N, CA, C and O atoms as CSV, one atom per row, in Angstrom:
chain,resi,resn,atom,element,x,y,z
A,1,MET,N,N,-12.434,22.881,11.475
A,1,MET,CA,C,-12.147,21.532,11.320
A,1,MET,C,C,-12.796,21.111,10.030
A,1,MET,O,O,-13.975,21.374,9.792
A,2,LYS,N,N,-11.980,20.425,9.162
A,2,LYS,CA,C,-12.492,19.989,7.871
A,2,LYS,C,C,-13.159,18.636,8.115
A,2,LYS,O,O,-12.631,17.798,8.847
A,3,LYS,N,N,-14.288,18.436,7.514
A,3,LYS,CA,C,-15.148,17.214,7.624
A,3,LYS,C,C,-14.594,16.221,6.556
A,3,LYS,O,O,-14.510,16.626,5.396
A,4,THR,N,N,-14.217,14.968,6.860
A,4,THR,CA,C,-13.664,14.115,5.828
A,4,THR,C,C,-14.510,12.964,5.603
A,4,THR,O,O,-14.158,12.117,4.781
A,5,CYS,N,N,-15.651,12.840,6.287
A,5,CYS,CA,C,-16.654,11.771,5.970
A,5,CYS,C,C,-18.080,12.233,6.207
A,5,CYS,O,O,-18.340,13.046,7.094
A,6,ASP,N,N,-18.935,11.749,5.467
A,6,ASP,CA,C,-20.302,12.218,5.505
A,6,ASP,C,C,-21.103,11.310,6.616
A,6,ASP,O,O,-21.092,10.080,6.593
A,7,ALA,N,N,-21.744,12.038,7.514
A,7,ALA,CA,C,-22.362,11.299,8.653
A,7,ALA,C,C,-23.818,11.117,8.335
A,7,ALA,O,O,-24.572,10.786,9.251
A,8,ALA,N,N,-24.266,11.294,7.168
A,8,ALA,CA,C,-25.561,11.053,6.825
A,8,ALA,C,C,-26.039,9.692,6.921
A,8,ALA,O,O,-25.375,8.823,6.356
A,9,TYR,N,N,-27.091,9.371,7.552
A,9,TYR,CA,C,-27.776,8.014,7.688
A,9,TYR,C,C,-26.991,7.049,8.444
A,9,TYR,O,O,-27.205,5.843,8.317
A,10,THR,N,N,-25.997,7.555,9.308
A,10,THR,CA,C,-25.260,6.707,10.184
A,10,THR,C,C,-26.131,6.119,11.307
A,10,THR,O,O,-25.854,5.051,11.853
A,11,SER,N,N,-27.184,6.861,11.616
A,11,SER,CA,C,-28.126,6.294,12.702
A,11,SER,C,C,-29.005,5.313,12.255
A,11,SER,O,O,-29.623,4.615,13.059
A,12,ARG,N,N,-29.134,5.180,10.928
A,12,ARG,CA,C,-29.972,4.062,10.263
A,12,ARG,C,C,-29.266,2.873,9.766
A,12,ARG,O,O,-29.849,1.824,9.493
A,13,GLU,N,N,-27.947,3.060,9.649
A,13,GLU,CA,C,-27.056,1.983,9.091
A,13,GLU,C,C,-26.572,1.065,10.197
A,13,GLU,O,O,-26.136,1.457,11.279
A,14,CYS,N,N,-26.704,-0.300,9.784
A,14,CYS,CA,C,-26.214,-1.318,10.776
A,14,CYS,C,C,-24.526,-1.262,10.670
A,14,CYS,O,O,-23.915,-1.274,9.602
A,15,SER,N,N,-23.986,-1.205,11.838
A,15,SER,CA,C,-22.508,-1.236,11.928
A,15,SER,C,C,-21.985,-2.682,11.688
A,15,SER,O,O,-20.770,-2.817,11.550
A,16,GLN,N,N,-22.719,-3.676,11.630
A,16,GLN,CA,C,-22.249,-5.061,11.383
A,16,GLN,C,C,-22.480,-5.421,9.865
A,16,GLN,O,O,-21.548,-5.853,9.188
A,17,CYS,N,N,-23.692,-5.240,9.367
A,17,CYS,CA,C,-23.917,-5.643,8.042
A,17,CYS,C,C,-24.172,-4.542,6.989
A,17,CYS,O,O,-24.321,-4.818,5.799
A,18,HIS,N,N,-24.213,-3.325,7.458
A,18,HIS,CA,C,-24.318,-2.068,6.757
A,18,HIS,C,C,-25.577,-1.876,5.932
A,18,HIS,O,O,-25.639,-1.090,4.986
A,19,HIS,N,N,-26.638,-2.690,6.374
A,19,HIS,CA,C,-27.935,-2.471,5.803
A,19,HIS,C,C,-28.476,-1.166,6.447
A,19,HIS,O,O,-28.358,-0.922,7.648
A,20,THR,N,N,-29.100,-0.321,5.517
A,20,THR,CA,C,-29.569,1.043,5.887
A,20,THR,C,C,-31.124,1.084,5.739
A,20,THR,O,O,-31.631,0.800,4.654
A,21,ALA,N,N,-31.819,1.403,6.722
A,21,ALA,CA,C,-33.375,1.413,6.574
A,21,ALA,C,C,-33.829,2.307,7.762
A,21,ALA,O,O,-33.233,2.319,8.839
A,22,ARG,N,N,-34.903,3.038,7.490
A,22,ARG,CA,C,-35.500,3.771,8.549
A,22,ARG,C,C,-36.062,2.948,9.604
A,22,ARG,O,O,-36.135,3.404,10.745
A,23,SER,N,N,-36.475,1.750,9.322
A,23,SER,CA,C,-37.095,0.856,10.295
A,23,SER,C,C,-36.071,0.204,11.199
A,23,SER,O,O,-36.458,-0.446,12.171
A,24,ASN,N,N,-34.712,0.351,10.914
A,24,ASN,CA,C,-33.732,-0.087,11.811
A,24,ASN,C,C,-33.640,0.694,13.144
A,24,ASN,O,O,-32.974,0.282,14.094
A,25,ARG,N,N,-34.355,1.856,13.158
A,25,ARG,CA,C,-34.268,2.795,14.361
A,25,ARG,C,C,-35.744,2.848,14.866
A,25,ARG,O,O,-36.485,3.768,14.521
A,26,PRO,N,N,-36.148,1.861,15.675
A,26,PRO,CA,C,-37.527,1.842,16.208
A,26,PRO,C,C,-37.819,2.934,17.265
A,26,PRO,O,O,-38.976,3.265,17.522
A,27,SER,N,N,-36.726,3.496,17.882
A,27,SER,CA,C,-36.948,4.567,18.815
A,27,SER,C,C,-35.694,5.504,18.857
A,27,SER,O,O,-34.726,5.214,18.154
A,28,GLN,N,N,-35.677,6.551,19.607
A,28,GLN,CA,C,-34.546,7.442,19.527
A,28,GLN,C,C,-33.275,6.690,20.140
A,28,GLN,O,O,-32.179,6.883,19.615
A,29,ALA,N,N,-33.386,5.913,21.142
A,29,ALA,CA,C,-32.227,5.338,21.731
A,29,ALA,C,C,-31.949,3.943,21.270
A,29,ALA,O,O,-30.907,3.409,21.652
A,30,ARG,N,N,-32.752,3.316,20.509
A,30,ARG,CA,C,-32.489,1.912,20.235
A,30,ARG,C,C,-32.314,1.732,18.630
A,30,ARG,O,O,-33.011,2.325,17.806
A,31,PHE,N,N,-31.284,0.827,18.321
A,31,PHE,CA,C,-31.074,0.446,17.123
A,31,PHE,C,C,-31.262,-1.122,17.006
A,31,PHE,O,O,-30.713,-1.876,17.809
A,32,ALA,N,N,-32.054,-1.577,15.983
A,32,ALA,CA,C,-32.265,-2.950,15.725
A,32,ALA,C,C,-32.362,-3.267,14.217
A,32,ALA,O,O,-33.353,-2.977,13.546
A,33,CYS,N,N,-31.231,-3.901,13.716
A,33,CYS,CA,C,-31.193,-4.233,12.346
A,33,CYS,C,C,-32.273,-5.196,11.861
A,33,CYS,O,O,-32.484,-6.245,12.469
A,34,LYS,N,N,-32.930,-4.865,10.816
A,34,LYS,CA,C,-34.037,-5.769,10.312
A,34,LYS,C,C,-33.468,-6.877,9.505
A,34,LYS,O,O,-34.158,-7.852,9.208
A,35,VAL,N,N,-32.155,-6.750,9.120
A,35,VAL,CA,C,-31.533,-7.894,8.255
A,35,VAL,C,C,-30.765,-8.941,9.076
A,35,VAL,O,O,-30.946,-10.150,8.932
A,36,CYS,N,N,-29.927,-8.419,9.916
A,36,CYS,CA,C,-28.960,-9.436,10.695
A,36,CYS,C,C,-29.511,-9.493,12.154
A,36,CYS,O,O,-29.120,-10.398,12.891
A,37,GLY,N,N,-30.307,-8.662,12.553
A,37,GLY,CA,C,-30.814,-8.816,13.980
A,37,GLY,C,C,-29.833,-8.088,15.044
A,37,GLY,O,O,-30.071,-8.228,16.244
A,38,PHE,N,N,-28.878,-7.415,14.667
A,38,PHE,CA,C,-28.000,-6.760,15.546
A,38,PHE,C,C,-28.772,-5.660,16.308
A,38,PHE,O,O,-29.546,-4.902,15.725
A,39,VAL,N,N,-28.525,-5.604,17.653
A,39,VAL,CA,C,-29.215,-4.609,18.541
A,39,VAL,C,C,-28.179,-3.936,19.367
A,39,VAL,O,O,-27.302,-4.572,19.952
A,40,GLU,N,N,-28.297,-2.541,19.413
A,40,GLU,CA,C,-27.366,-1.786,20.144
A,40,GLU,C,C,-27.919,-0.448,20.477
A,40,GLU,O,O,-28.952,-0.119,19.893
A,41,HIS,N,N,-27.395,0.355,21.314
A,41,HIS,CA,C,-27.824,1.761,21.566
A,41,HIS,C,C,-27.541,2.437,20.261
A,41,HIS,O,O,-26.487,2.241,19.656
A,42,ALA,N,N,-28.508,3.253,19.819
A,42,ALA,CA,C,-28.415,3.991,18.584
A,42,ALA,C,C,-27.238,4.801,18.409
A,42,ALA,O,O,-26.566,4.736,17.380
A,43,ASP,N,N,-26.943,5.611,19.433
A,43,ASP,CA,C,-25.662,6.461,19.324
A,43,ASP,C,C,-24.393,5.779,19.270
A,43,ASP,O,O,-23.438,6.290,18.685
A,44,HIS,N,N,-24.310,4.484,19.932
A,44,HIS,CA,C,-23.064,3.758,19.888
A,44,HIS,C,C,-23.045,3.191,18.530
A,44,HIS,O,O,-21.985,3.281,17.911
A,45,ASN,N,N,-24.064,2.615,17.964
A,45,ASN,CA,C,-24.071,2.081,16.525
A,45,ASN,C,C,-23.546,3.274,15.707
A,45,ASN,O,O,-22.521,3.110,15.046
A,46,SER,N,N,-24.157,4.431,15.706
A,46,SER,CA,C,-23.858,5.447,14.827
A,46,SER,C,C,-22.275,5.759,14.908
A,46,SER,O,O,-21.593,5.903,13.893
A,47,SER,N,N,-21.789,5.843,16.149
A,47,SER,CA,C,-20.374,6.222,16.377
A,47,SER,C,C,-19.472,5.157,15.708
A,47,SER,O,O,-18.383,5.509,15.255
A,48,HIS,N,N,-19.878,3.874,15.628
A,48,HIS,CA,C,-19.138,2.888,14.909
A,48,HIS,C,C,-19.113,3.214,13.366
A,48,HIS,O,O,-18.071,3.160,12.712
A,49,ASN,N,N,-20.249,3.530,12.871
A,49,ASN,CA,C,-20.306,3.850,11.448
A,49,ASN,C,C,-19.508,5.035,11.035
A,49,ASN,O,O,-18.907,5.028,9.961
A,50,ILE,N,N,-19.474,6.163,11.930
A,50,ILE,CA,C,-18.691,7.289,11.634
A,50,ILE,C,C,-17.201,6.884,11.722
A,50,ILE,O,O,-16.409,7.275,10.864
A,51,ALA,N,N,-16.835,6.139,12.705
A,51,ALA,CA,C,-15.453,5.750,12.825
A,51,ALA,C,C,-15.016,4.959,11.484
A,51,ALA,O,O,-13.972,5.201,10.878
A,52,HIS,N,N,-15.939,4.002,11.116
A,52,HIS,CA,C,-15.640,3.228,9.921
A,52,HIS,C,C,-15.496,4.128,8.693
A,52,HIS,O,O,-14.594,3.946,7.875
A,53,ARG,N,N,-16.425,5.127,8.577
A,53,ARG,CA,C,-16.349,5.960,7.330
A,53,ARG,C,C,-14.947,6.893,7.345
A,53,ARG,O,O,-14.293,7.122,6.327
A,54,GLY,N,N,-14.653,7.322,8.506
A,54,GLY,CA,C,-13.478,8.060,8.654
A,54,GLY,C,C,-12.209,7.280,8.338
A,54,GLY,O,O,-11.299,7.734,7.644
A,55,TRP,N,N,-12.216,5.995,8.933
A,55,TRP,CA,C,-10.995,5.100,8.600
A,55,TRP,C,C,-10.989,4.803,7.087
A,55,TRP,O,O,-9.925,4.822,6.468
A,56,MET,N,N,-12.104,4.541,6.514
A,56,MET,CA,C,-12.002,4.294,5.094
A,56,MET,C,C,-11.684,5.500,4.265
A,56,MET,O,O,-11.126,5.329,3.182
A,57,SER,N,N,-11.987,6.695,4.673
A,57,SER,CA,C,-11.613,7.930,3.935
A,57,SER,C,C,-10.037,8.074,4.177
A,57,SER,O,O,-9.348,8.457,3.231
A,58,TRP,N,N,-9.482,7.800,5.325
A,58,TRP,CA,C,-8.095,7.931,5.560
A,58,TRP,C,C,-7.356,6.875,4.743
A,58,TRP,O,O,-6.304,7.189,4.186
A,59,VAL,N,N,-7.846,5.650,4.642
A,59,VAL,CA,C,-7.131,4.571,3.869
A,59,VAL,C,C,-7.147,4.888,2.463
A,59,VAL,O,O,-6.164,4.570,1.793
A,60,ARG,N,N,-8.207,5.519,1.875
A,60,ARG,CA,C,-8.139,5.879,0.498
A,60,ARG,C,C,-7.353,7.151,0.159
A,60,ARG,O,O,-7.251,7.604,-0.981
A,61,GLY,N,N,-6.810,7.679,1.254
A,61,GLY,CA,C,-5.824,8.867,0.881
A,61,GLY,C,C,-6.193,10.275,1.306
A,61,GLY,O,O,-5.527,11.234,0.915
A,62,ALA,N,N,-7.280,10.420,2.128
A,62,ALA,CA,C,-7.715,11.749,2.551
A,62,ALA,C,C,-6.637,12.238,3.404
A,62,ALA,O,O,-6.000,11.507,4.163
A,63,ARG,N,N,-6.439,13.541,3.256
A,63,ARG,CA,C,-5.333,14.264,4.180
A,63,ARG,C,C,-5.883,14.424,5.526
A,63,ARG,O,O,-7.021,14.855,5.718
A,64,SER,N,N,-5.054,14.068,6.485
A,64,SER,CA,C,-5.500,14.462,7.920
A,64,SER,C,C,-5.397,15.839,8.210
A,64,SER,O,O,-4.606,16.592,7.641
A,65,THR,N,N,-6.222,16.182,9.124
A,65,THR,CA,C,-6.225,17.589,9.640
A,65,THR,C,C,-5.583,17.644,11.049
A,65,THR,O,O,-5.467,18.716,11.643
A,66,ALA,N,N,-5.168,16.463,11.572
A,66,ALA,CA,C,-4.581,16.470,12.845
A,66,ALA,C,C,-3.160,17.006,12.773
A,66,ALA,O,O,-2.555,16.932,11.704
A,67,PRO,N,N,-2.602,17.533,13.832
A,67,PRO,CA,C,-1.241,18.095,13.790
A,67,PRO,C,C,-0.219,16.920,13.776
A,67,PRO,O,O,-0.506,15.883,14.375
A,68,ALA,N,N,0.981,17.048,13.103
A,68,ALA,CA,C,2.072,16.055,13.088
A,68,ALA,C,C,2.384,15.687,14.512
A,68,ALA,O,O,2.406,16.547,15.393
A,69,LEU,N,N,2.632,14.391,14.750
A,69,LEU,CA,C,3.200,13.973,16.047
A,69,LEU,C,C,4.679,14.162,16.069
A,69,LEU,O,O,5.391,13.954,15.087
A,70,THR,N,N,5.133,14.587,17.294
A,70,THR,CA,C,6.615,14.595,17.450
A,70,THR,C,C,7.006,13.938,18.684
A,70,THR,O,O,6.316,14.092,19.692
A,71,LEU,N,N,8.083,13.199,18.696
A,71,LEU,CA,C,8.609,12.509,19.942
A,71,LEU,C,C,9.414,13.375,20.728
A,71,LEU,O,O,10.262,14.082,20.182
A,72,ILE,N,N,9.228,13.391,21.985
A,72,ILE,CA,C,10.065,14.176,22.960
A,72,ILE,C,C,10.798,13.177,23.797
A,72,ILE,O,O,10.242,12.336,24.503
A,73,ALA,N,N,12.240,13.352,23.649
A,73,ALA,CA,C,13.103,12.415,24.276
A,73,ALA,C,C,13.507,12.924,25.704
A,73,ALA,O,O,14.255,12.249,26.411
């Protein structure tokens, strides 16, 4: 599978304001943004960031590795 977006620092980046800092991750399971105050489970926050990066990569023209969809009548 081809990787189309970089997942680096997604666990430290706020999915709301995109501020990135080590201090945003006070524990393994908790994410709390120091700028906007957004609080969420760290893995859930990271998944939003990865989805956003993947979407932006696709919008900018990255080729999809998913198989073509066909309609069955």
